[in-house]
Structures are given as structure tokens and as C-alpha cells.
LOZADO-427028 format. One record per residue: x, y, z of N, C-alpha, C, CB in turn; residue number from 1. Coordinates in Angstrom, 2 decimals. Each point is the difference from the previous one (the first is absolute). Glycine has a CB too. Layout:
REM LOZADO-427028
<<X; Y; Z>; <X; Y; Z>; <X; Y; Z>; <X; Y; Z>; NUM>;
...
***
This chain:
REM LOZADO-427028
<<-5.85; 18.65; 21.94>; <-0.36; -0.96; 1.01>; <-1.06; -1.08; -0.61>; <0.46; 1.87; 1.89>; 1>;
<<0.03; -2.91; -2.35>; <-0.69; -1.27; -0.68>; <-0.85; -0.71; 1.11>; <2.03; -0.40; -1.75>; 2>;
<<-3.22; -0.03; 1.44>; <-0.75; -0.93; 0.83>; <0.30; -1.38; -0.52>; <-1.83; 1.68; 0.51>; 3>;
<<1.47; -2.59; 0.26>; <0.14; -1.35; -0.44>; <-0.83; -0.40; -1.24>; <0.49; -0.45; 2.35>; 4>;
<<-1.64; 1.02; -2.48>; <-0.89; -0.16; -1.08>; <0.47; 0.56; -1.18>; <-1.70; -0.05; 1.46>; 5>;
<<2.26; 1.17; -1.45>; <0.76; 0.76; -1.11>; <1.15; -0.79; -0.51>; <-0.61; 2.17; 1.00>; 6>;
<<1.52; -2.77; -0.21>; <0.95; -0.83; -0.25>; <-0.52; -1.18; -0.84>; <1.10; 0.81; 2.04>; 7>;
<<-1.93; -1.54; -1.48>; <-0.59; -1.22; -0.56>; <-0.70; 0.31; -1.39>; <-0.34; -0.93; 2.42>; 8>;
<<-0.17; 1.99; -2.57>; <-0.59; 0.35; -1.28>; <1.13; 0.36; -1.04>; <-2.13; 0.84; 1.24>; 9>;
<<3.29; -0.06; -0.81>; <1.01; 0.16; -0.97>; <0.81; -1.27; -0.38>; <0.07; 2.27; 0.85>; 10>;
<<-0.01; -3.24; 0.06>; <0.61; -1.33; -0.24>; <-0.82; -0.82; -1.01>; <0.95; 0.02; 2.34>; 11>;
<<-2.42; 0.10; -2.03>; <-0.78; -0.68; -1.14>; <0.02; 0.58; -1.19>; <-1.33; -0.72; 1.44>; 12>;
<<1.45; 2.01; -1.84>; <0.09; 0.59; -1.14>; <1.37; -0.30; -0.76>; <-1.59; 1.67; 1.01>; 13>;
<<2.53; -1.72; -0.26>; <1.41; -0.19; -0.54>; <0.45; -1.46; -0.12>; <0.56; 2.18; 1.03>; 14>;
<<-1.43; -3.02; -0.66>; <0.25; -1.37; -0.01>; <-0.04; -0.54; -1.50>; <-1.00; -0.17; 2.40>; 15>;
<<1.38; -0.97; -2.58>; <0.05; -0.75; -1.28>; <-1.27; -0.02; -0.62>; <1.73; -1.35; 0.78>; 16>;
<<-1.57; 1.44; -2.15>; <-1.36; -0.30; -0.71>; <-0.68; -1.22; 0.20>; <0.81; 1.28; -1.56>; 17>;
<<-2.26; -1.35; 1.39>; <-0.68; -1.13; 0.32>; <0.18; -1.08; -1.31>; <-1.72; 1.50; 1.64>; 18>;
<<1.64; -2.75; -1.38>; <0.30; -0.76; -1.05>; <-0.65; -0.03; -1.19>; <0.65; -1.00; 1.53>; 19>;
<<-1.96; 1.45; -1.47>; <-0.82; 0.01; -1.05>; <0.02; 1.46; -0.70>; <-1.38; -1.89; 1.19>; 20>;
<<2.28; 2.65; -0.98>; <0.05; 1.33; -0.56>; <0.00; -0.11; -1.56>; <1.26; 0.87; 2.08>; 21>;
<<-0.31; -1.71; -2.53>; <0.20; 0.05; -1.46>; <-1.32; -0.60; -0.67>; <2.69; -0.25; 0.24>; 22>;
<<-3.30; -0.63; 0.24>; <-1.29; -0.48; -0.46>; <-1.03; 1.06; -0.05>; <0.55; -2.13; 0.89>; 23>;
<<-0.64; 2.86; 0.50>; <-0.98; 1.05; -0.11>; <0.27; 1.18; -1.06>; <-0.40; -0.59; 2.41>; 24>;
<<1.70; 0.83; -2.44>; <0.21; 1.11; -1.10>; <-0.32; -0.48; -1.26>; <1.74; 1.02; 1.17>; 25>;
<<-1.46; -2.20; -1.54>; <-0.47; -0.44; -1.31>; <-1.50; 0.05; -0.21>; <1.96; -1.43; -0.02>; 26>;
<<-2.67; 1.06; 1.00>; <-1.46; 0.22; -0.07>; <-0.37; 1.22; -0.19>; <-0.28; -1.61; 1.25>; 27>;
<<0.69; 2.53; -0.68>; <-0.23; 1.36; -0.14>; <0.24; 0.42; -1.36>; <0.54; 0.33; 2.28>; 28>;
<<0.58; -0.50; -2.83>; <0.40; 0.38; -1.44>; <-0.82; -0.67; -0.93>; <2.26; 0.33; 0.59>; 29>;
<<-2.66; -1.70; -0.41>; <-1.01; -0.66; -0.98>; <-1.18; 0.74; 0.08>; <0.85; -2.24; 0.22>; 30>;
<<-1.52; 2.49; 0.95>; <-1.32; 0.56; 0.20>; <-0.07; 1.50; -0.62>; <-0.27; -1.51; 2.21>; 31>;
<<1.39; 2.23; -2.11>; <0.01; 1.31; -0.71>; <0.07; -0.12; -1.59>; <1.16; 0.95; 2.10>; 32>;
<<-0.45; -1.89; -2.46>; <0.06; -0.29; -1.54>; <-1.27; -0.49; -0.51>; <2.34; -0.57; 0.15>; 33>;
<<-3.00; -0.23; 0.55>; <-1.44; -0.54; -0.38>; <-0.80; 1.12; -0.14>; <0.13; -2.11; 1.19>; 34>;
<<-0.16; 2.97; -0.14>; <-0.86; 1.25; 0.11>; <0.19; 0.78; -1.09>; <0.06; 0.06; 2.27>; 35>;
<<1.11; 0.15; -2.58>; <0.42; 1.01; -1.10>; <-0.47; -0.62; -1.45>; <2.20; 0.86; 1.48>; 36>;
<<-1.91; -2.18; -1.63>; <-0.42; -0.67; -1.17>; <-1.65; 0.06; -0.14>; <2.21; -1.57; 0.21>; 37>;
<<-2.83; 1.38; 0.96>; <-1.44; 0.08; -0.06>; <-0.58; 1.20; -0.43>; <0.05; -1.47; 1.62>; 38>;
<<0.64; 2.50; -1.21>; <-0.55; 1.44; -0.27>; <0.35; 0.33; -1.51>; <0.37; 0.85; 2.56>; 39>;
<<0.75; -1.39; -2.99>; <0.15; 0.22; -1.42>; <-1.00; -0.77; -0.79>; <2.37; 0.39; 0.36>; 40>;
<<-2.58; -1.66; -0.20>; <-1.07; -0.80; -0.69>; <-1.32; 0.57; 0.17>; <1.28; -1.97; 0.32>; 41>;
<<-1.67; 2.28; 0.81>; <-1.37; 0.61; 0.30>; <-0.07; 1.27; -0.76>; <-0.18; -0.98; 2.33>; 42>;
<<1.19; 1.91; -2.38>; <-0.05; 1.33; -0.66>; <-0.22; -0.22; -1.41>; <1.50; 1.06; 1.62>; 43>;
<<-0.76; -1.99; -2.19>; <-0.12; -0.42; -1.47>; <-1.38; -0.42; -0.40>; <2.31; -0.75; 0.09>; 44>;
<<-2.98; -0.10; 0.80>; <-1.33; -0.43; -0.22>; <-1.00; 1.06; -0.01>; <0.64; -1.99; 0.97>; 45>;
<<-0.45; 2.86; 0.01>; <-0.93; 1.33; 0.10>; <0.16; 0.76; -1.18>; <0.18; 0.22; 2.42>; 46>;
<<1.02; 0.06; -2.74>; <0.26; 0.92; -1.21>; <-0.57; -0.71; -1.21>; <2.17; 1.04; 0.99>; 47>;
<<-2.09; -2.35; -1.22>; <-0.34; -0.78; -1.15>; <-1.55; -0.18; -0.13>; <2.26; -1.19; 0.22>; 48>;
<<-2.86; 0.84; 0.82>; <-1.39; -0.47; -0.11>; <-0.96; 1.25; 0.51>; <0.75; -2.67; 0.43>; 49>;
<<-0.36; 3.45; 0.55>; <-0.90; 1.04; 0.48>; <0.08; 1.34; -0.45>; <0.02; -1.26; 1.73>; 50>;
<<1.16; 1.62; -2.27>; <0.32; 1.43; -0.31>; <-0.17; 0.14; -1.58>; <1.73; 0.29; 2.09>; 51>;
<<-1.79; -1.29; -2.74>; <-0.07; 0.24; -1.58>; <-1.39; 0.18; -0.41>; <1.99; -1.41; -0.46>; 52>;
***
């Protein structure tokens, strides 16, 4: 037995993607890539200048 609120929630979840979804996905991927790159560079700097 579905209530009106449950039906509206299900319709909202199954509706079309928002128009900015591709832009948002690209932003997330770029952010993750920059974060990984920063970890690599900072790891190298620490290894080179602090651990020697």
C-alpha cells in the first residue's frame, strides 16, 4: 500500500537526469584527479626533502 508521498518520491528518483549532471560528473572526476596528483607530488617532496 503506497502513500502519496512514497509515490512522489519514487517518481522523483526515476525521473530524467538533471541538465547539469554531465558537468557535475566532470567536476568530480577532475577533483579526484587533482587530489591524487597532489598526493603524488607532496609524497615525492616529503620523500626527497624530509626523509633523506
